[in-house]
C-alpha positions as CSV (number, residue, x, y, z in Angstrom):
1,M,0.0,0.0,0.0
2,L,1.1,3.5,-0.7
3,G,0.1,6.2,1.8
4,W,-0.5,9.4,-0.2
5,G,1.0,12.4,1.6
6,A,0.5,15.0,-1.0
7,R,0.4,18.7,-0.3
8,P,-1.0,21.5,-2.6
9,A,0.4,21.8,-6.1
10,Y,4.1,22.5,-6.6
11,S,5.2,21.4,-3.2
12,G,8.2,19.1,-3.5
13,I,6.4,16.4,-1.4
14,G,3.2,16.5,-3.4
15,R,4.8,16.5,-6.8
16,S,7.4,13.8,-6.0
17,T,4.7,11.6,-4.6
18,E,2.4,12.0,-7.6
19,E,5.2,11.3,-10.1
20,M,6.4,8.3,-8.2
21,I,2.9,6.8,-8.2
22,R,2.6,7.4,-12.0
23,A,6.0,5.8,-12.6
24,L,5.0,2.8,-10.5
25,G,1.8,2.6,-12.6
26,A,3.9,2.5,-15.8
27,A,6.0,-0.3,-14.3
28,R,3.1,-2.3,-12.7
29,A,3.8,-5.4,-14.7
30,N,7.1,-5.7,-12.9
31,L,5.7,-5.1,-9.4
32,P,6.2,-7.8,-6.7
33,C,2.9,-6.9,-5.1
34,D,-0.5,-5.4,-5.6
35,I,-0.7,-1.8,-4.7
36,T,-3.6,0.2,-3.2
37,L,-3.4,3.9,-2.7
38,F,-4.5,5.2,0.6
39,G,-5.3,8.8,1.5
40,Q,-6.9,10.5,4.4
41,R,-7.6,14.1,3.3
42,L,-6.5,15.8,0.1
43,R,-7.0,19.5,-0.3
44,G,-9.3,20.1,-3.2
45,K,-9.4,16.6,-4.7
46,K,-10.4,13.1,-4.0
47,L,-7.7,10.5,-4.5
48,R,-9.4,8.8,-7.4
49,D,-9.6,12.1,-9.3
50,Y,-5.9,11.9,-10.1
51,G,-6.5,9.1,-12.5
52,F,-3.8,6.7,-11.1
53,A,-3.4,3.2,-12.3
54,F,-4.2,1.7,-8.9
55,P,-7.3,1.2,-6.8
56,C,-7.8,3.9,-4.2
57,R,-9.2,4.0,-0.7
58,Q,-9.7,7.3,1.2
59,L,-10.5,7.7,4.8
60,F,-12.2,11.0,5.3
61,L,-11.1,11.8,8.9
62,P,-10.1,15.3,10.0
63,K,-6.4,15.5,10.8
64,T,-6.9,16.8,14.4
65,P,-4.5,15.9,17.2
66,I,-7.0,13.6,18.8
67,I,-7.7,11.7,15.6
68,E,-3.9,11.4,14.8
69,A,-3.3,10.1,18.3
70,M,-6.0,7.5,18.0
71,K,-4.5,6.2,14.7
72,R,-1.2,5.7,16.5
73,R,-2.8,3.8,19.4
74,L,-5.4,1.8,17.5
75,P,-5.1,-0.2,14.2
76,I,-7.6,2.2,12.4
77,I,-5.8,2.2,9.0
78,E,-4.9,-1.5,9.2
79,T,-8.6,-2.3,9.7
80,F,-9.9,0.1,7.0
81,C,-7.3,-1.1,4.4
82,P,-5.2,-4.2,5.4
83,F,-1.6,-4.3,4.2
84,D,1.6,-6.1,4.5
85,L,3.7,-3.0,3.7
86,F,2.7,0.6,4.0
87,H,4.8,3.2,2.1
88,A,4.3,6.6,3.8
89,T,5.5,9.3,1.5
90,A,5.5,12.5,3.6
91,N,8.1,12.2,6.3
92,H,5.9,10.5,8.9
93,A,2.5,9.0,9.4
94,S,0.1,8.3,12.3
95,I,-0.1,4.6,12.1
96,Y,-0.3,1.7,14.6
97,R,2.0,-0.8,13.0
98,A,5.1,1.3,12.3
99,D,7.2,-1.9,12.0
100,K,5.3,-2.6,8.7
101,V,6.0,0.9,7.3
102,V,8.6,2.3,4.9
103,V,8.7,6.0,5.2
104,T,10.0,8.6,2.7
105,V,11.9,11.2,4.7
106,H,12.6,14.1,2.3
107,D,15.1,15.8,4.6
108,A,16.2,16.4,8.2
109,M,15.8,20.1,7.9
110,H,14.2,20.4,11.3
111,Y,17.4,19.4,12.9
112,A,20.1,20.2,10.3
113,Y,18.8,23.7,9.6
114,P,16.0,24.6,12.1
115,E,13.9,27.7,11.4
116,E,12.1,28.9,14.5
117,H,9.4,30.8,12.5
118,L,8.1,27.5,11.2
119,G,7.5,26.0,14.6
120,Q,9.3,22.8,13.7
121,A,10.3,21.3,17.1
122,K,7.4,19.0,17.6
123,V,7.4,17.9,14.0
124,A,11.1,17.1,14.1
125,D,10.7,14.9,17.2
126,R,7.7,13.1,15.7
127,C,9.6,12.4,12.4
128,A,12.7,11.1,14.1
129,A,10.8,8.8,16.5
130,F,8.7,7.5,13.6
131,A,11.7,6.8,11.4
132,R,13.4,4.8,14.2
133,R,10.3,2.6,14.5
134,C,9.8,2.0,10.8
135,R,11.1,-0.9,8.8
136,A,13.1,1.3,6.5
137,V,13.6,4.9,5.3
138,V,13.8,6.2,1.8
139,T,15.3,9.6,1.1
140,P,16.2,11.5,-2.1
141,S,19.9,12.4,-1.5
142,Q,23.0,11.3,0.2
143,C,23.0,14.5,2.2
144,S,19.6,13.8,3.5
145,K,20.6,10.2,4.4
146,D,23.7,11.5,6.3
147,D,21.5,14.0,8.2
148,I,18.8,11.3,9.0
149,V,21.5,8.9,10.3
150,K,23.1,11.7,12.4
151,H,20.0,13.5,13.8
152,F,17.3,10.8,13.8
153,G,19.5,8.0,15.1
154,V,18.5,5.7,12.2
155,A,21.0,2.9,11.3
156,P,22.8,3.6,8.0
157,E,21.7,0.3,6.5
158,K,18.1,1.1,7.2
159,A,18.2,4.3,5.0
160,H,18.1,4.1,1.2
161,V,19.0,6.9,-1.2
162,L,16.7,7.1,-4.2
163,P,17.1,10.4,-6.1
164,W,13.9,12.0,-7.4
165,G,13.3,12.3,-11.1
166,V,11.6,15.0,-13.2
167,D,8.5,14.6,-15.4
168,R,9.6,15.3,-19.0
169,K,5.9,15.7,-20.0
170,R,5.7,18.6,-17.7
171,F,9.1,20.1,-17.9
172,Y,11.0,20.4,-21.2
173,P,12.6,23.2,-23.2
174,V,10.7,26.0,-24.8
175,S,10.7,25.6,-28.6
176,D,9.5,29.1,-29.4
177,M,11.1,31.6,-27.0
178,A,9.4,34.6,-28.5
179,A,6.0,33.0,-28.1
180,A,6.7,31.9,-24.6
181,R,7.8,35.4,-23.5
182,G,4.8,36.9,-25.3
183,R,2.5,34.7,-23.3
184,L,4.2,35.7,-20.0
185,A,4.1,39.3,-21.0
186,G,0.3,39.1,-21.6
187,R,-0.5,37.2,-18.5
188,Y,2.0,38.4,-16.0
189,G,3.4,41.7,-17.3
190,V,6.9,40.3,-17.8
191,H,8.0,42.3,-20.9
192,R,11.8,42.0,-20.7
193,P,14.2,39.1,-20.4
194,F,14.1,37.9,-16.9
195,F,15.6,35.8,-14.1
196,V,13.4,33.4,-12.2
197,M,13.3,31.9,-8.7
198,V,10.8,29.2,-7.9
199,S,9.8,28.1,-4.3
200,C,10.5,31.4,-2.5
201,D,10.7,31.7,1.2
202,I,11.9,34.1,3.9
203,G,14.2,31.4,5.5
204,R,16.8,29.1,4.2
205,K,15.9,29.7,0.5
206,N,17.3,33.3,0.8
207,S,14.7,34.9,-1.3
208,P,15.0,38.3,0.4
209,L,18.7,38.3,-0.2
210,L,18.1,37.6,-3.9
211,V,15.7,40.5,-4.1
212,E,18.3,42.8,-2.5
213,A,20.9,41.6,-4.9
214,Y,18.6,42.2,-7.9
215,L,17.8,45.7,-6.7
216,E,21.6,46.4,-6.6
217,A,22.1,45.0,-10.0
218,L,19.1,47.0,-11.3
219,R,20.7,50.2,-9.9
220,A,23.8,49.3,-11.9
221,G,21.8,49.0,-15.1
222,C,20.6,45.4,-15.3
223,R,18.3,45.0,-18.2
224,H,16.6,41.8,-16.9
225,D,13.5,41.6,-14.8
226,L,13.1,39.3,-11.8
227,A,10.2,36.8,-11.5
228,L,9.6,35.3,-8.1
229,V,7.2,32.3,-7.8
230,W,6.2,33.3,-4.3
231,K,2.7,32.5,-2.8
232,N,2.8,34.9,0.1
233,P,5.7,37.4,-0.2
234,P,6.1,39.4,3.0
235,Q,5.0,43.0,3.0
236,A,8.4,44.2,3.9
237,V,9.9,42.7,0.7
238,M,7.2,44.2,-1.4
239,D,7.7,47.6,0.3
240,Q,11.4,47.3,-0.4
241,V,10.7,46.8,-4.1
242,A,8.2,49.7,-4.2
243,T,10.6,52.0,-2.4
244,A,13.3,51.2,-4.9
245,G,10.9,52.1,-7.7
246,A,11.2,48.6,-9.1
247,A,7.5,47.5,-8.8
248,E,7.4,47.0,-12.6
249,R,10.6,45.1,-12.7
250,V,10.1,42.6,-9.9
251,H,7.1,40.2,-10.5
252,F,5.6,38.2,-7.7
253,V,3.5,35.4,-9.2
254,S,1.7,32.4,-7.7
255,G,-1.0,29.9,-8.5
256,L,0.7,28.8,-11.7
257,D,-0.4,25.7,-13.6
258,D,2.2,23.4,-15.0
259,D,2.2,25.0,-18.4
260,D,3.0,28.5,-17.1
261,L,5.5,27.2,-14.5
262,R,7.3,25.5,-17.4
263,L,7.3,28.8,-19.4
264,F,8.8,30.7,-16.5
265,Y,11.5,28.1,-16.2
266,G,12.2,27.7,-19.9
267,A,11.9,31.4,-21.0
268,A,14.2,32.6,-18.2
269,T,17.8,33.6,-18.9
270,A,18.8,31.9,-15.7
271,S,17.1,30.3,-12.6
272,F,18.4,31.4,-9.2
273,F,18.1,29.1,-6.2
274,P,20.5,30.4,-3.5
275,S,19.2,28.1,-0.8
276,V,21.5,27.0,2.1
277,Y,19.6,23.8,2.9
278,E,17.6,21.4,0.7
279,G,16.8,17.7,1.0
280,F,16.9,17.5,-2.8
281,G,16.3,20.8,-4.6
282,L,13.5,20.1,-7.1
283,P,13.5,23.6,-8.7
284,V,17.1,23.0,-9.7
285,L,16.2,19.8,-11.5
286,E,13.0,21.3,-13.1
287,S,15.0,24.3,-14.4
288,M,17.6,22.1,-15.9
289,A,15.0,19.9,-17.6
290,C,13.8,23.0,-19.3
291,G,17.3,23.8,-20.4
292,T,17.7,26.8,-18.2
293,P,21.1,27.5,-16.5
294,V,20.9,27.4,-12.7
295,V,22.7,29.5,-10.1
296,T,22.8,27.9,-6.7
297,T,25.1,27.0,-3.8
298,R,27.1,24.0,-2.8
299,C,25.1,23.6,0.3
300,A,23.5,20.3,1.5
301,S,22.1,18.2,-1.4
302,L,22.3,20.9,-4.1
303,P,25.6,19.8,-5.7
304,E,24.2,16.3,-6.0
305,V,21.5,17.6,-8.2
306,G,23.3,20.4,-10.0
307,G,26.5,18.4,-10.7
308,E,28.9,20.2,-13.0
309,A,26.2,21.9,-14.9
310,A,25.1,24.4,-12.2
311,V,26.8,27.7,-11.5
312,Y,27.7,27.9,-7.9
313,V,28.0,31.0,-5.6
314,P,29.0,31.1,-1.9
315,P,26.0,30.8,0.5
316,N,24.5,34.0,1.9
317,D,26.7,36.1,-0.4
318,G,24.7,39.0,-2.0
319,K,27.7,40.4,-3.9
320,S,28.2,37.1,-5.7
321,L,24.6,37.1,-6.7
322,V,24.9,40.6,-8.0
323,A,28.0,39.6,-10.0
324,M,26.2,36.6,-11.5
325,M,23.2,38.6,-12.5
326,Q,25.5,41.1,-14.2
327,A,27.4,38.3,-16.0
328,F,24.2,36.8,-17.4
329,D,22.7,40.2,-18.2
330,Q,25.8,41.2,-20.2
331,G,26.1,37.8,-21.9
332,R,29.4,36.9,-20.3
333,I,27.9,33.6,-19.2
334,G,25.1,31.4,-20.4
335,G,24.3,30.5,-24.0
336,E,23.7,27.2,-25.7
337,E,26.7,25.4,-24.1
338,L,25.4,25.9,-20.6
339,R,21.9,25.0,-21.7
340,A,23.1,21.8,-23.2
341,K,25.0,20.9,-19.9
342,S,21.8,21.6,-18.0
343,L,19.8,19.3,-20.1
344,A,22.4,16.6,-19.9
345,Q,22.5,16.8,-16.1
346,A,18.7,16.7,-15.8
347,G,18.8,13.6,-18.0
348,K,20.5,11.7,-15.2
349,F,17.3,11.9,-13.0
350,T,14.3,10.0,-14.1
351,W,11.3,8.5,-12.3
352,E,11.7,5.3,-14.3
353,R,15.2,4.9,-12.7
354,Y,13.7,5.7,-9.3
355,V,11.1,3.0,-9.6
356,Q,13.7,0.5,-11.0
357,R,15.6,0.9,-7.7
358,L,12.5,0.9,-5.6
359,I,10.9,-2.3,-6.9
360,P,13.7,-4.6,-5.6
361,L,13.5,-2.9,-2.2
362,Y,9.7,-3.6,-2.1
363,S,10.6,-7.3,-2.8
364,M,13.2,-7.3,-0.1
365,W,10.9,-5.7,2.5
366,L,8.0,-8.0,1.6
367,G,9.9,-11.2,1.2
368,I,10.2,-12.6,-2.3
369,E,7.5,-15.3,-1.8
370,R,4.8,-12.9,-0.7
371,R,2.3,-10.9,-2.6
372,S,0.4,-8.2,-0.8
373,V,-2.5,-5.8,-0.9
């Protein structure tokens, strides 16, 4: 059984879970077991609405502290949908038989890079305790595995690194750059060449620092705009942009569908992702799959994804970000060679490869003679 742990669109956990399930569906002839998808509550959709290749069961219980505690103390899920193996995909789950659970832990950020404004302490302890009780842990990078072993107290042999892939049907290069930029101009007011950052946040992702760097580059004559895919930008950042007279040059966008997200990636001159901690770094991979050069840091898992194709800057270094924006703006870096390197690096990460590595682990965890629902 797969326990669906999806979040709203474009979250790393939600997207990676959906794409893993679709890849499993494509490989279902090779599966060692029968799979049923289990979900509790999904924001805006029922599980069956996704059109997956597997039967679905959904338990419509509110995720309140009392309900979650009951699920840990009583075999509620086991009774509703019996299983031999439960794959929880969102860092932890409230489930009675944790010894029959494999959990995907996407990172150990709560310990390795705690951010007090997120109120992570209770979540961190719950994730760590659950991982120790589970049969096995799956994680998308070697960095995350190292952090899980160090901070969670999980034995190294219990944690398995399976890098994420990228959906080539969603993310691929733009064939007509003029048409793509014309569409973005009409819908979002982005009329100039632009840099993009996806998955913005006030904490470890360093979005405010990127805005500061861009405003400095703009004062020095930068001809590019900056597009930030940022659902709830803080008022202080928007005020900073307005005070600098850059409201028409810095674009805060949100609620994008996959088509427009791909256009923002693919039509950008460069994608900036100056994060200082990531369990994987999906925007780096999605950018590269669209052929867009990526500027990021060598922190945490990011070099595992960016490889030799990414352009690296020191962490928390605004001056380096300014210099890199100026280099792209003036054409001193970029071009077809860097786009080709980006595409080649992205080609190393596929969901088919992920599933090819996951299926033997399912066999091992189940026992080769067993078939399961």
